[in-house]
DOLUM-488670 format. One record per residue (C-alpha): residue number from 0; residue in one letter; x, y, z. Coordinates in steps of 0.1 Angstrom, whole numbers, plus 2048, in hexadecimal, padded with zeros to 3 digits. Layout:
N
site num:NUM	residuo:A	xx:X	yy:Y	zz:Z
...
//
This chain:
278
site num:0	residuo:X	xx:5BD	yy:725	zz:1C4
site num:1	residuo:X	xx:5E0	yy:730	zz:1CF
site num:2	residuo:X	xx:5F1	yy:727	zz:1F0
site num:3	residuo:X	xx:611	yy:735	zz:1FD
site num:4	residuo:X	xx:620	yy:72E	zz:21F
site num:5	residuo:X	xx:63F	yy:72B	zz:235
site num:6	residuo:X	xx:641	yy:711	zz:250
site num:7	residuo:X	xx:65D	yy:713	zz:26A
site num:8	residuo:X	xx:664	yy:6FC	zz:288
site num:9	residuo:X	xx:680	yy:705	zz:2A0
site num:10	residuo:X	xx:69C	yy:6EE	zz:2AB
site num:11	residuo:X	xx:68F	yy:6EB	zz:2CF
site num:12	residuo:X	xx:66A	yy:6E8	zz:2C7
site num:13	residuo:X	xx:658	yy:6C8	zz:2D3
site num:14	residuo:X	xx:633	yy:6BE	zz:2CE
site num:15	residuo:X	xx:621	yy:6A5	zz:2E4
site num:16	residuo:X	xx:606	yy:6A3	zz:2CA
site num:17	residuo:X	xx:61D	yy:699	zz:2AE
site num:18	residuo:X	xx:63D	yy:687	zz:2BA
site num:19	residuo:X	xx:648	yy:682	zz:296
site num:20	residuo:X	xx:648	yy:6A8	zz:28E
site num:21	residuo:X	xx:66A	yy:6B1	zz:27F
site num:22	residuo:X	xx:67B	yy:6CF	zz:290
site num:23	residuo:X	xx:697	yy:6E7	zz:285
site num:24	residuo:X	xx:688	yy:6EA	zz:262
site num:25	residuo:X	xx:678	yy:704	zz:24B
site num:26	residuo:X	xx:660	yy:6FE	zz:22E
site num:27	residuo:X	xx:656	yy:716	zz:214
site num:28	residuo:X	xx:63A	yy:70C	zz:1FC
site num:29	residuo:X	xx:624	yy:71A	zz:1E0
site num:30	residuo:X	xx:608	yy:708	zz:1CD
site num:31	residuo:X	xx:5EE	yy:711	zz:1B3
site num:32	residuo:X	xx:5CF	yy:6FB	zz:1AE
site num:33	residuo:X	xx:5BC	yy:702	zz:18E
site num:34	residuo:X	xx:599	yy:6F5	zz:184
site num:35	residuo:X	xx:592	yy:6EF	zz:160
site num:36	residuo:X	xx:576	yy:6E0	zz:149
site num:37	residuo:X	xx:559	yy:6E8	zz:161
site num:38	residuo:X	xx:56C	yy:6DA	zz:17F
site num:39	residuo:X	xx:574	yy:6B9	zz:16D
site num:40	residuo:X	xx:599	yy:6BF	zz:16B
site num:41	residuo:X	xx:5B0	yy:6CB	zz:186
site num:42	residuo:X	xx:5D3	yy:6D7	zz:182
site num:43	residuo:X	xx:5EB	yy:6DB	zz:1A0
site num:44	residuo:X	xx:60D	yy:6EC	zz:19E
site num:45	residuo:X	xx:622	yy:6ED	zz:1BE
site num:46	residuo:X	xx:645	yy:6F4	zz:1CA
site num:47	residuo:X	xx:653	yy:6ED	zz:1EC
site num:48	residuo:X	xx:675	yy:6F6	zz:1FB
site num:49	residuo:X	xx:680	yy:6E5	zz:21B
site num:50	residuo:X	xx:69F	yy:6EF	zz:22F
site num:51	residuo:X	xx:6AA	yy:6DA	zz:24C
site num:52	residuo:X	xx:6C0	yy:6EC	zz:265
site num:53	residuo:X	xx:6B6	yy:710	zz:26B
site num:54	residuo:X	xx:6D9	yy:71B	zz:277
site num:55	residuo:X	xx:6F0	yy:701	zz:267
site num:56	residuo:X	xx:6DE	yy:6F3	zz:249
site num:57	residuo:X	xx:6E1	yy:6CD	zz:247
site num:58	residuo:X	xx:6CB	yy:6C6	zz:229
site num:59	residuo:X	xx:6B7	yy:6D8	zz:20E
site num:60	residuo:X	xx:69D	yy:6CB	zz:1F6
site num:61	residuo:X	xx:686	yy:6DA	zz:1DB
site num:62	residuo:X	xx:667	yy:6C9	zz:1D0
site num:63	residuo:X	xx:654	yy:6D1	zz:1B0
site num:64	residuo:X	xx:633	yy:6BF	zz:1A8
site num:65	residuo:X	xx:61A	yy:6C0	zz:18C
site num:66	residuo:X	xx:5F9	yy:6AE	zz:191
site num:67	residuo:X	xx:5DD	yy:6AA	zz:177
site num:68	residuo:X	xx:5BC	yy:698	zz:17E
site num:69	residuo:X	xx:59F	yy:694	zz:166
site num:70	residuo:X	xx:57D	yy:687	zz:16F
site num:71	residuo:X	xx:566	yy:686	zz:151
site num:72	residuo:X	xx:544	yy:676	zz:14E
site num:73	residuo:X	xx:53D	yy:658	zz:165
site num:74	residuo:X	xx:53E	yy:641	zz:147
site num:75	residuo:X	xx:561	yy:64B	zz:13E
site num:76	residuo:X	xx:582	yy:643	zz:151
site num:77	residuo:X	xx:592	yy:65D	zz:167
site num:78	residuo:X	xx:5B7	yy:662	zz:16B
site num:79	residuo:X	xx:5D1	yy:674	zz:181
site num:80	residuo:X	xx:5F5	yy:67C	zz:176
site num:81	residuo:X	xx:60F	yy:689	zz:18E
site num:82	residuo:X	xx:633	yy:693	zz:184
site num:83	residuo:X	xx:64C	yy:69D	zz:19F
site num:84	residuo:X	xx:66F	yy:6A9	zz:19E
site num:85	residuo:X	xx:682	yy:6A9	zz:1BF
site num:86	residuo:X	xx:6A5	yy:6B6	zz:1C6
site num:87	residuo:X	xx:6B7	yy:6AE	zz:1E7
site num:88	residuo:X	xx:6D9	yy:6B7	zz:1F5
site num:89	residuo:X	xx:6E8	yy:6B0	zz:217
site num:90	residuo:X	xx:708	yy:6A9	zz:22A
site num:91	residuo:X	xx:728	yy:6B8	zz:236
site num:92	residuo:X	xx:748	yy:6BF	zz:222
site num:93	residuo:X	xx:758	yy:6A0	zz:212
site num:94	residuo:X	xx:77C	yy:6A0	zz:206
site num:95	residuo:X	xx:786	yy:68B	zz:1E8
site num:96	residuo:X	xx:7AA	yy:67D	zz:1E6
site num:97	residuo:X	xx:7BE	yy:670	zz:1C9
site num:98	residuo:X	xx:7C8	yy:651	zz:1DE
site num:99	residuo:X	xx:7BA	yy:63D	zz:1FB
site num:100	residuo:X	xx:7CB	yy:625	zz:212
site num:101	residuo:X	xx:7BE	yy:602	zz:21C
site num:102	residuo:X	xx:7A9	yy:611	zz:238
site num:103	residuo:X	xx:797	yy:629	zz:221
site num:104	residuo:X	xx:7AA	yy:648	zz:22D
site num:105	residuo:X	xx:7B5	yy:662	zz:214
site num:106	residuo:X	xx:7DB	yy:665	zz:20C
site num:107	residuo:X	xx:7EB	yy:687	zz:208
site num:108	residuo:X	xx:7D8	yy:6A7	zz:201
site num:109	residuo:X	xx:7B4	yy:6A6	zz:1F5
site num:110	residuo:X	xx:7B0	yy:6AA	zz:1D0
site num:111	residuo:X	xx:78E	yy:6B9	zz:1D2
site num:112	residuo:X	xx:772	yy:6C0	zz:1EB
site num:113	residuo:X	xx:74D	yy:6C6	zz:1EB
site num:114	residuo:X	xx:735	yy:6D3	zz:206
site num:115	residuo:X	xx:71A	yy:6BB	zz:1FD
site num:116	residuo:X	xx:71C	yy:696	zz:206
site num:117	residuo:X	xx:6FA	yy:68D	zz:1F5
site num:118	residuo:X	xx:6EB	yy:69E	zz:1D7
site num:119	residuo:X	xx:6CE	yy:68C	zz:1C5
site num:120	residuo:X	xx:6B5	yy:694	zz:1A9
site num:121	residuo:X	xx:695	yy:680	zz:1AA
site num:122	residuo:X	xx:67A	yy:67E	zz:18F
site num:123	residuo:X	xx:658	yy:66D	zz:198
site num:124	residuo:X	xx:63B	yy:665	zz:181
site num:125	residuo:X	xx:61A	yy:657	zz:18E
site num:126	residuo:X	xx:5FC	yy:64F	zz:178
site num:127	residuo:X	xx:5DB	yy:641	zz:184
site num:128	residuo:X	xx:5BC	yy:637	zz:16F
site num:129	residuo:X	xx:59B	yy:62D	zz:17D
site num:130	residuo:X	xx:57E	yy:620	zz:168
site num:131	residuo:X	xx:55C	yy:614	zz:172
site num:132	residuo:X	xx:54A	yy:602	zz:155
site num:133	residuo:X	xx:52F	yy:5E8	zz:14D
site num:134	residuo:X	xx:538	yy:5C9	zz:13A
site num:135	residuo:X	xx:522	yy:5AA	zz:134
site num:136	residuo:X	xx:508	yy:5BB	zz:14A
site num:137	residuo:X	xx:520	yy:5BC	zz:168
site num:138	residuo:X	xx:530	yy:5DA	zz:178
site num:139	residuo:X	xx:555	yy:5DB	zz:17A
site num:140	residuo:X	xx:56F	yy:5F2	zz:189
site num:141	residuo:X	xx:591	yy:5F4	zz:179
site num:142	residuo:X	xx:5AF	yy:606	zz:188
site num:143	residuo:X	xx:5D1	yy:60A	zz:178
site num:144	residuo:X	xx:5EF	yy:61B	zz:188
site num:145	residuo:X	xx:613	yy:620	zz:17E
site num:146	residuo:X	xx:62F	yy:630	zz:191
site num:147	residuo:X	xx:653	yy:636	zz:188
site num:148	residuo:X	xx:670	yy:647	zz:19B
site num:149	residuo:X	xx:693	yy:64F	zz:190
site num:150	residuo:X	xx:6AD	yy:65D	zz:1A9
site num:151	residuo:X	xx:6CE	yy:669	zz:19B
site num:152	residuo:X	xx:6EE	yy:66E	zz:1AF
site num:153	residuo:X	xx:6FB	yy:68F	zz:1A5
site num:154	residuo:X	xx:71D	yy:689	zz:1B7
site num:155	residuo:X	xx:724	yy:667	zz:1A9
site num:156	residuo:X	xx:741	yy:672	zz:193
site num:157	residuo:X	xx:751	yy:686	zz:1AE
site num:158	residuo:X	xx:74E	yy:66E	zz:1CB
site num:159	residuo:X	xx:74F	yy:64C	zz:1B9
site num:160	residuo:X	xx:774	yy:647	zz:1C2
site num:161	residuo:X	xx:76E	yy:649	zz:1E7
site num:162	residuo:X	xx:770	yy:625	zz:1F7
site num:163	residuo:X	xx:74F	yy:617	zz:203
site num:164	residuo:X	xx:73C	yy:633	zz:1F2
site num:165	residuo:X	xx:716	yy:62B	zz:1EE
site num:166	residuo:X	xx:705	yy:63D	zz:1D2
site num:167	residuo:X	xx:6E2	yy:647	zz:1DC
site num:168	residuo:X	xx:6D5	yy:643	zz:1B9
site num:169	residuo:X	xx:6B6	yy:62C	zz:1B3
site num:170	residuo:X	xx:69B	yy:623	zz:19A
site num:171	residuo:X	xx:67A	yy:614	zz:1A3
site num:172	residuo:X	xx:659	yy:60D	zz:190
site num:173	residuo:X	xx:638	yy:5FE	zz:199
site num:174	residuo:X	xx:619	yy:5F4	zz:184
site num:175	residuo:X	xx:5F8	yy:5E9	zz:194
site num:176	residuo:X	xx:5D8	yy:5DD	zz:184
site num:177	residuo:X	xx:5B9	yy:5D4	zz:197
site num:178	residuo:X	xx:597	yy:5C9	zz:18A
site num:179	residuo:X	xx:578	yy:5C4	zz:19F
site num:180	residuo:X	xx:559	yy:5B5	zz:190
site num:181	residuo:X	xx:537	yy:5B5	zz:1A0
site num:182	residuo:X	xx:525	yy:595	zz:197
site num:183	residuo:X	xx:506	yy:59E	zz:1AC
site num:184	residuo:X	xx:4FD	yy:5B0	zz:1CC
site num:185	residuo:X	xx:50E	yy:595	zz:1E1
site num:186	residuo:X	xx:52B	yy:588	zz:1CC
site num:187	residuo:X	xx:549	yy:59A	zz:1BD
site num:188	residuo:X	xx:56B	yy:590	zz:1B2
site num:189	residuo:X	xx:58C	yy:5A3	zz:1B1
site num:190	residuo:X	xx:5AC	yy:59E	zz:19D
site num:191	residuo:X	xx:5CD	yy:5AF	zz:1A5
site num:192	residuo:X	xx:5EE	yy:5B1	zz:192
site num:193	residuo:X	xx:60E	yy:5C3	zz:19B
site num:194	residuo:X	xx:631	yy:5C5	zz:18E
site num:195	residuo:X	xx:64C	yy:5DA	zz:19F
site num:196	residuo:X	xx:671	yy:5DE	zz:19B
site num:197	residuo:X	xx:68C	yy:5EF	zz:1AF
site num:198	residuo:X	xx:6B1	yy:5F7	zz:1A9
site num:199	residuo:X	xx:6C8	yy:607	zz:1C3
site num:200	residuo:X	xx:6EB	yy:615	zz:1BE
site num:201	residuo:X	xx:700	yy:60C	zz:1A0
site num:202	residuo:X	xx:70C	yy:5EA	zz:194
site num:203	residuo:X	xx:731	yy:5F2	zz:19A
site num:204	residuo:X	xx:72B	yy:5F8	zz:1BF
site num:205	residuo:X	xx:727	yy:5DD	zz:1DA
site num:206	residuo:X	xx:706	yy:5EF	zz:1E6
site num:207	residuo:X	xx:6F5	yy:5E6	zz:1C5
site num:208	residuo:X	xx:6D3	yy:5D5	zz:1C9
site num:209	residuo:X	xx:6B9	yy:5CC	zz:1AE
site num:210	residuo:X	xx:696	yy:5BD	zz:1B4
site num:211	residuo:X	xx:678	yy:5B4	zz:19E
site num:212	residuo:X	xx:657	yy:5A8	zz:1AD
site num:213	residuo:X	xx:639	yy:59A	zz:19B
site num:214	residuo:X	xx:618	yy:595	zz:1AE
site num:215	residuo:X	xx:5F6	yy:588	zz:1A4
site num:216	residuo:X	xx:5D6	yy:583	zz:1BA
site num:217	residuo:X	xx:5B3	yy:576	zz:1B4
site num:218	residuo:X	xx:597	yy:57A	zz:1CD
site num:219	residuo:X	xx:572	yy:573	zz:1D3
site num:220	residuo:X	xx:55C	yy:586	zz:1EC
site num:221	residuo:X	xx:539	yy:57B	zz:1F7
site num:222	residuo:X	xx:520	yy:58F	zz:20D
site num:223	residuo:X	xx:4FF	yy:581	zz:21A
site num:224	residuo:X	xx:4F8	yy:597	zz:239
site num:225	residuo:X	xx:4F0	yy:579	zz:24F
site num:226	residuo:X	xx:504	yy:567	zz:26A
site num:227	residuo:X	xx:522	yy:566	zz:252
site num:228	residuo:X	xx:521	yy:58A	zz:246
site num:229	residuo:X	xx:53E	yy:587	zz:22E
site num:230	residuo:X	xx:556	yy:56D	zz:220
site num:231	residuo:X	xx:575	yy:576	zz:20B
site num:232	residuo:X	xx:590	yy:560	zz:1FD
site num:233	residuo:X	xx:5AF	yy:568	zz:1E9
site num:234	residuo:X	xx:5CB	yy:554	zz:1D9
site num:235	residuo:X	xx:5EB	yy:566	zz:1CF
site num:236	residuo:X	xx:60C	yy:55F	zz:1BF
site num:237	residuo:X	xx:62C	yy:574	zz:1BF
site num:238	residuo:X	xx:64F	yy:570	zz:1B0
site num:239	residuo:X	xx:66E	yy:583	zz:1B8
site num:240	residuo:X	xx:68E	yy:586	zz:1A3
site num:241	residuo:X	xx:6AE	yy:598	zz:1AB
site num:242	residuo:X	xx:6BF	yy:59C	zz:1CC
site num:243	residuo:X	xx:6A4	yy:587	zz:1DC
site num:244	residuo:X	xx:696	yy:56C	zz:1C5
site num:245	residuo:X	xx:677	yy:558	zz:1D1
site num:246	residuo:X	xx:655	yy:549	zz:1C8
site num:247	residuo:X	xx:638	yy:54E	zz:1DF
site num:248	residuo:X	xx:614	yy:540	zz:1E0
site num:249	residuo:X	xx:5FA	yy:54D	zz:1F8
site num:250	residuo:X	xx:5D7	yy:547	zz:205
site num:251	residuo:X	xx:5C2	yy:560	zz:219
site num:252	residuo:X	xx:5A0	yy:55A	zz:228
site num:253	residuo:X	xx:589	yy:574	zz:239
site num:254	residuo:X	xx:568	yy:56D	zz:24B
site num:255	residuo:X	xx:553	yy:588	zz:25B
site num:256	residuo:X	xx:537	yy:57C	zz:273
site num:257	residuo:X	xx:51A	yy:58D	zz:284
site num:258	residuo:X	xx:514	yy:57A	zz:2A4
site num:259	residuo:X	xx:4FB	yy:593	zz:2B3
site num:260	residuo:X	xx:4F0	yy:5B6	zz:2AC
site num:261	residuo:X	xx:50F	yy:5C6	zz:2BA
site num:262	residuo:X	xx:527	yy:5A8	zz:2BC
site num:263	residuo:X	xx:53D	yy:5A0	zz:29E
site num:264	residuo:X	xx:559	yy:587	zz:298
site num:265	residuo:X	xx:574	yy:588	zz:27C
site num:266	residuo:X	xx:588	yy:569	zz:272
site num:267	residuo:X	xx:5A8	yy:56F	zz:25E
site num:268	residuo:X	xx:5BE	yy:554	zz:24F
site num:269	residuo:X	xx:5DE	yy:55A	zz:23B
site num:270	residuo:X	xx:5F6	yy:53F	zz:22F
site num:271	residuo:X	xx:615	yy:546	zz:219
site num:272	residuo:X	xx:62E	yy:52E	zz:20B
site num:273	residuo:X	xx:64E	yy:53E	zz:1FF
site num:274	residuo:X	xx:66B	yy:52B	zz:1EE
site num:275	residuo:X	xx:68C	yy:53D	zz:1ED
site num:276	residuo:X	xx:6A0	yy:539	zz:1CD
site num:277	residuo:X	xx:6C6	yy:53A	zz:1D1
//
């Protein structure tokens, strides 16, 4: 199933239906969706080129994506894998000097120049696994997802000597695990675990930031289809290390009530206690 298209929005175009629609841009795309193994596996290949600035180009990006999803028998786990490669360049001409004064101004003639102020190369990998199974005569739903992204600054060596330069490089990762167990028709529990990390810029620059966050949550849900239709309670804990270091404990309570046939009331309570670590 192949799709090819070109989208073009003029500089002076405005839409009352979509105030966030980007103008002065052109997008060219092509994708191919393939069905395999009796429609249990899907393969998607896509490429997209976006030019901002139809007359004077301000930025350009190319996006390549490969997506594989497999859904076998109901008793087996299903998974989805997505790999993306994104290239982006933007900006006006920048001149690089051998020396700079105290105000950051170049001294003498420029030693080199480039017509791109930002040029990055980003790799993304996203994996998701979902598994419904029966254990100890109870039904369970397990979901595991992992995401990683690495953005490289292609102009770091050329522009690193410029005062107050901020490299747009970054690295981030995130892992989530959730497990919901159905004790009976009215009672179920859910457990959630997450760990994420983020690094921006380079250590030798003042813009450098690093953060790692660990989170864990345990909850109980009860349904009885009476005056109190549903009661849910969660306790959670999170810890942050890096640029912002902290410990946080939380409590959340949800009550759904059926007062009359068409009259409902929801009660929500959230309480968090965060301790900042210097």
